[in-house]
N, C-alpha and C positions, 0 to 999 in steps of 0.2 A: 503493500500499499504505499509506505514512505517513498519507496523508489518510482512508482506511479505518479506522485505528486510531483516529486522533484523533474521528472520527465516532461509533464505538461507544463510546469513553471518554467522550464528551460524551453519547450515550444513555442509558451505565449511570449516570452523575451525575444527569441529569433522573429516570431511572426510580426511585432511589433518594432522590434529594434535595428531589422537589417533591411536597409532600402538599396535598391539596384544603383548603379553608378548614373552620374548625368551623360556620361558620353555615350555616343551611339555606336551601336555593334554592327558590323557589317552585316547586311543580311544573308543568310544562308543561300546557297547557291541552288536556284531554281532547276539545274538538269535534274535527270533523273537518278536516282541513286543506282551507284552499282552494285551488282547481285551480292549477295551474303557471302558465297563461297569464295568470290574473288576477293572481299575485304579481307575475311580471314584469311586468306593466302598473303595477302600483302602482311598484316599483322604479324604471321608466323614467320616472314621472312625477315622482320625487323628485328636484330639482336637486342635493342636497347630493350622493345616491349618483353622479352623474355627476361632479361636483368631485372626490370623493375617487378614483374610479375613475381619471379622467382623470389626477391626481396619481399615481395609482400606475404608469399608463401611461408617464408622463416619466420618471417615477425608474427605470423597469426598462427603458428603452431603453438606454441607455451600456451596463448589464449583458447584455444579450442581444446589442446590436449588435458589441462590442467583447469582452467577456470571453467571452462563448459560441462566437464563433464568428471574428473578425478581429484580437483580441490575440494571439496566437501568431505571426500572418502580419507584424502590425506590428512585433514586438520582432524577430523575425528579420530584417526587411529594415532598420528605423531603426537597430539597434545590430550588426548582423553577428551574431548569437547561432547557435548551432546550434538543431537543432528541440527537444533536451533543456533546453537553457538557457531557450529563451524557453516553452517549456511550465513550466519550473519556476518563473519570474518570474511566468506569468499567475497561477500556483495561489495565489500569496500572497493575491490578490484572494478566491479561495473560503475560504481561512484567514480573509479579514475577513468575507465574510459569515456564517461560521459564528458567530464572536463577536458579531455586529451585532444581532441577535435582544433577546438579554437587556441588551444596552446601551441600546437605545433604548427597551425596555419599562421600564427602571428611570428613564431620563430623563424618560420621558412619566408614568411614578408620581408623581414627585418634582415634577415641573413642575404636575402635574393638568391638564394639557392635551396632548391630540392635536395641536393645531393647530400649537403653538410647535414642540412635537416634531419635528413633521415638517418645519415651516421650517427648523430646523436642520439636520435632516439632509439637506434639499433644496440648503442653501448649503455643506453642507461636500460633499457629492457634486460639486457645481459645480466648488469650488475644487481639489478633489483630481483630478479628471479633466480640470480645465484643464491640470494640472500634465505631463499626458503628452504635449503639444505642446514640452516642452523637453525629453523623454525622452534626445535626443541629447546633451545636453549636463551629465546627472545621471549621478553613481557608479550604479554598478549595486545596493550593496546599499541606496542612500537610494531606488533607484527602486522595490525590495523592499518599502520601508516605503511609498512612496507607495501602491503597489499594494494592500496590506492595508488602507490608511486609506480607500482608494477603496472596498473591500468592506464596510468597517466603515460607511462614513456612508451604504450603502444600506439601513442596518437599519430607517430612519423609514418605509420605503416598506410595511413588513407594517402599520404602523398603519392603513392604508386600511380593509384588512379589518375590523379592530374596528371603525372609526369608521363604515362602512356598516353594520355588523352593529348597532350601537348607535341606529342610525337606524329599524330595523324591528322589528316584533314577536318573539320568540324562535323562534316557531315556523317562521321565515322565513330563519332565519339558516343554513341550508345553501344555499339557492338567492341568496340574497345575497352570500355568500362565492362560488359559484360564477359568478355575473354580473359580480362585480366581477374575478376572477380569466381571466374571458373576456376583459375590456376591457385588462387590464394584459398579456397575453400575446400581444395581438396587435400589440404592440410589436418583438416579434421578427420577427413575419409581414411586417411593413410595413419595418422598417427594415434587416435583414440583408442582401437583396437591394437596398436603396438605396445602403449603405454598401459594399457590394461593387462596386457601378456606379461610385460614386464614386471 
């Protein structure tokens, strides 16, 4: 319930606070869109698309395998927490994810570089996720903060979509985003059962 209220509040703020720029965008081309198979072929022949998509794949893997599926079980078994306590602790990661997008979008705009922002995000994600190795030694309050920062660190992952779209013509934006998202979401399909097996 609390997360729902937070989400609705953020949606209300964005709806009322974000405005389109005054500059006029070039109109989208009126010519017919190329066939989907040709667009996909162009995407798959562009090395940078694969680099950014695989970056998103690697960044999403800890979230898909840990937070989405095994996080609650990990906290229950490692810290001997109840289901409710472990779920509450895991929820701090989701709160961090909510804050992550605007944070890293702002950093990217400040640095004027997707590459360095994505590198910073990956470094923070590695450091915070590594901290879970010491979970049994940490105070629950600090562990909640660590979960939150783990979620925040994930924010640079969303830049892979913007980076891929910037490589392609504007009329290919939808397919570019869909292709990148397909690669990213494969991380959960592959690693959730693997982590469970391990």
